[in-house]
C-alpha positions as a printed Julia matrix, in Angstrom:
281×3 Matrix{Float64}:
 55.71  -73.52  -25.51
 54.51  -75.04  -28.4
 55.76  -78.28  -29.33
 58.19  -78.31  -32.61
 58.05  -81.14  -34.87
 61.52  -82.28  -36.33
 62.68  -81.44  -39.58
 61.79  -77.75  -39.54
 57.91  -78.89  -39.64
 55.39  -75.91  -39.15
 54.43  -75.15  -35.56
 50.98  -76.55  -34.42
 48.05  -74.71  -33.91
 47.0   -73.22  -30.45
 44.78  -75.47  -28.9
 42.09  -72.78  -28.22
 40.54  -71.01  -31.17
 40.52  -67.41  -31.92
 36.87  -66.85  -32.89
 37.83  -64.4   -35.68
 34.17  -64.42  -36.9
 32.77  -63.47  -33.52
 35.03  -60.67  -32.8
 34.17  -59.2   -36.59
 30.55  -59.44  -35.65
 30.98  -57.54  -32.49
 33.02  -54.8   -33.97
 30.42  -54.46  -36.57
 27.46  -54.06  -34.38
 29.49  -51.78  -32.44
 30.05  -49.13  -35.2
 26.25  -49.53  -36.26
 25.26  -48.8   -33.15
 27.31  -45.65  -32.91
 25.81  -44.41  -36.5
 22.27  -45.19  -35.29
 22.42  -42.98  -32.09
 22.47  -39.64  -33.86
 19.42  -41.01  -35.87
 17.6   -41.99  -32.78
 18.0   -38.62  -31.26
 16.62  -36.77  -34.83
 13.85  -39.07  -34.53
 13.3   -38.07  -30.78
 13.34  -34.51  -31.41
 11.26  -34.73  -34.58
  8.81  -36.57  -32.51
  8.57  -33.63  -29.63
  8.04  -31.35  -32.52
  4.71  -33.12  -33.68
  3.76  -33.41  -29.81
  4.61  -36.92  -29.33
  4.18  -37.75  -25.62
  7.04  -40.06  -25.49
  9.75  -37.75  -26.85
 12.15  -36.12  -24.88
 11.08  -32.53  -23.92
 13.47  -30.23  -25.22
 11.8   -26.95  -24.4
 14.01  -24.26  -22.76
 13.19  -22.71  -19.07
 10.82  -20.05  -18.89
 12.81  -16.7   -17.81
 11.2   -14.43  -15.34
 11.24  -11.0   -16.68
 13.06   -8.44  -14.35
 13.03   -4.78  -14.0
 16.18   -2.54  -14.22
 14.96   -0.21  -11.59
 18.38    2.11  -12.26
 17.38    2.36  -16.0
 13.7     3.19  -15.47
 14.18    5.95  -12.93
 17.26    7.47  -14.08
 15.58   10.08  -16.38
 12.98   10.87  -13.95
 15.3    11.11  -11.12
 17.51   13.84  -13.25
 14.43   15.46  -14.12
 13.44   15.87  -10.8
 16.87   17.2    -9.51
 16.74   19.62  -12.53
 13.36   21.01  -11.09
 14.95   21.15   -7.52
 17.66   23.46   -8.43
 15.52   25.49  -10.55
 13.25   25.86   -7.48
 15.87   26.97   -5.3
 17.82   29.43   -7.66
 14.36   31.21   -8.56
 13.56   31.52   -4.47
 17.12   32.99   -4.06
 16.67   35.01   -6.73
 13.04   36.08   -5.99
 11.63   35.44   -9.19
  7.91   35.33   -9.41
  5.83   33.93   -6.21
  3.56   32.22   -8.39
  6.29   30.17   -9.84
  8.46   30.19   -6.99
  6.82   30.33   -3.72
  9.42   30.62   -0.8
  6.77   30.86    1.72
  7.07   27.91    4.59
  5.93   25.13    3.02
  6.18   26.42   -0.73
  2.56   25.5    -1.42
  0.86   26.19   -4.94
  3.96   27.0    -6.37
  3.99   25.97  -10.06
  7.33   24.86  -10.17
  7.92   21.98   -7.87
  8.69   18.21   -7.9
  5.27   17.12   -6.23
  3.66   17.82   -9.68
  5.69   14.83  -11.32
  4.39   12.16   -8.82
  1.09   11.43  -10.45
  2.57   11.96  -13.98
  5.42    9.62  -13.42
  3.36    6.96  -11.38
  1.59    6.44  -14.73
  4.78    6.47  -16.79
  5.97    3.96  -14.29
  3.14    1.99  -14.73
  3.0     1.85  -18.3
  6.4     0.74  -18.54
  6.3    -1.83  -16.42
  3.1    -3.41  -17.88
  4.83   -3.2   -21.32
  7.44   -5.27  -19.78
  5.05   -7.79  -18.58
  5.43   -6.64  -14.93
  1.99   -5.41  -14.44
  0.32   -5.93  -11.16
 -1.14   -9.59  -11.08
 -4.39   -8.38   -9.89
 -5.27   -4.72  -11.03
 -8.17   -4.47   -8.6
 -6.32   -5.32   -5.69
 -3.49   -2.87   -6.66
 -6.21    0.0    -6.66
 -7.4    -1.12   -3.41
 -4.17   -0.97   -1.37
 -3.35    2.19   -3.27
 -6.56    3.98   -2.19
 -6.22    2.5     1.27
 -2.85    3.87    1.71
 -4.0     6.94    0.26
 -6.88    7.45    3.05
 -4.19    6.37    5.95
 -2.13    9.11    4.64
 -4.9    11.6     4.43
 -5.89   10.24    8.28
 -2.34   11.03    9.6
 -2.49   14.7     7.95
 -5.58   15.38    9.49
 -4.73   14.3    12.91
 -1.16   16.18   12.59
 -3.24   19.39   12.05
 -4.91   18.95   15.37
 -1.47   18.93   17.3
  0.31   21.36   14.32
  4.36   20.91   15.03
  4.04   18.97   17.94
  6.52   15.81   18.38
  3.53   13.33   18.8
  1.89   14.96   15.92
  5.06   14.54   13.84
  5.42   11.12   14.93
  2.16   10.09   13.87
  2.32   11.89   10.42
  5.45    9.59    9.85
  4.17    6.53   11.0
  1.1     6.66    8.8
  3.01    7.52    5.78
  5.36    4.65    6.06
  2.44    2.22    6.91
  0.39    4.04    3.82
  3.72    3.03    1.69
  4.5    -0.24    3.19
  0.98   -1.53    2.08
  1.71   -0.79   -1.77
  4.06   -3.8    -1.66
  0.91   -6.25   -1.22
 -0.58   -4.8    -4.18
  1.88   -4.56   -6.95
  5.28   -5.45   -5.68
  7.43   -4.32   -8.82
  5.94   -0.48   -8.74
  6.5    -0.57   -5.15
 10.08   -1.21   -5.46
 10.25    1.39   -8.55
  8.53    4.01   -6.6
 10.3     3.6    -3.5
 13.65    3.77   -5.23
 12.6     6.61   -7.24
 11.12    8.58   -4.18
 14.67    8.46   -2.42
 16.55    9.6    -5.44
 14.11   12.33   -5.64
 13.9    13.56   -1.67
 17.46   12.74   -0.78
 18.85   15.77   -2.57
 16.03   17.84   -1.27
 17.15   17.07    2.23
 20.57   18.0     0.96
 19.49   21.46    0.02
 17.4    22.05    3.24
 20.51   21.51    5.13
 22.32   24.07    3.28
 19.38   26.36    3.39
 19.05   26.07    6.97
 22.78   26.27    7.89
 23.28   29.13    5.72
 19.85   30.73    6.71
 18.57   31.25    2.96
 15.31   32.76    2.46
 13.34   29.67    0.78
 10.89   27.37    1.55
 13.99   24.87    1.61
 15.0    26.24    5.12
 13.57   24.51    8.38
 13.81   28.01    9.98
 11.12   29.36    7.93
  8.66   27.27   10.05
  7.41   28.49   13.42
 10.34   28.24   15.93
 10.57   25.35   18.09
 13.06   26.62   20.33
 15.68   24.31   18.87
 19.04   25.1    17.44
 19.26   24.92   13.34
 20.43   21.22   13.4
 17.55   19.99   15.64
 15.23   22.2    13.47
 16.59   20.5    10.1
 15.88   17.12   11.5
 12.53   17.68   12.6
 11.08   19.9    10.05
 13.68   18.71    6.85
 15.52   15.63    7.51
 12.67   12.95    8.99
  9.74   14.92    6.65
 11.78   14.49    3.37
 12.9    10.66    3.88
  9.6     9.41    5.78
  6.6    11.51    4.79
  7.55   12.69    1.59
  8.77    9.36    0.52
  5.44    7.6     1.79
  3.35   10.4    -0.36
  5.27    9.8    -3.49
  4.94    5.99   -3.17
  1.19    6.13   -2.11
 -0.12    8.66   -4.84
  2.43    7.44   -7.46
  0.79    3.87   -6.86
 -3.09    5.49   -6.74
 -2.36    6.87  -10.61
  0.1     4.06  -11.47
 -2.84    1.24  -10.99
 -5.42    3.08  -12.14
 -3.09    3.36  -15.55
 -2.29   -0.28  -15.46
 -5.89   -1.28  -15.15
 -7.03    0.81  -18.0
 -4.13   -0.67  -20.01
 -4.68   -4.38  -19.51
 -8.66   -3.36  -20.45
 -7.81   -2.03  -23.74
 -4.97   -4.51  -24.68
 -5.73   -6.42  -27.97
 -6.48  -10.34  -27.17
 -3.63  -12.35  -27.66
 -3.76  -14.7   -30.91
 -4.89  -17.98  -30.2
 -2.31  -20.9   -30.75
 -2.35  -22.62  -34.15
 -3.26  -26.17  -33.77
 -0.89  -28.46  -34.08
């Protein structure tokens, strides 16, 4: 405790000074530093805008474009389904065979989803290219597409050498799957879109073929329309309907769609106007 002088004298000041001037200066410097921080940040951002290499890089990360496959194939898939149903009704109602051919294979009929493949190949290619998802190298995409087409054709030729035999069918399906898988090396985004569309188109056809075979409809959708293989109707359906639709026709759609699509993408890139050069800083 501090000593007290007799007679009510004032207390003696403490032996240690409070250094009030030093404390005041420290508080003042702290307040000034807080004010200077936003100013320094604004100067650094302004320097980044002028291309100052010492400024902090405030650029946003670049986003890689993504394709929404469901949205892209929705309308084409619905159109394909409508044509499939129309084809079935036309055959069952025995409308014009020029438009609805009920013969095995149904080749040459005007109404058919096979004619959509090249058109949709071009459509998908243009849509993908417009979204910045075109082929990295158009020539490479064309090479893989044409190579897949040659493999697909070779499998079909060899199949005709052993028509409707199990080895011939297996070889036909294998070459189709190989040709389709090659398209991933040329244009990955197109590969995904065409594969999704192909299954969206061919799964309903396989379901129609199941009903046509089970109910023995007079339609090219019936697997029983082909030469009998001494099998029951279910085995005939799997051999002539299920695997061809979900393997060979899927591969056909992907390969042929890639051929037309890659050529369309290459032409689109060639005729695309050059991008304006960036303004000098």
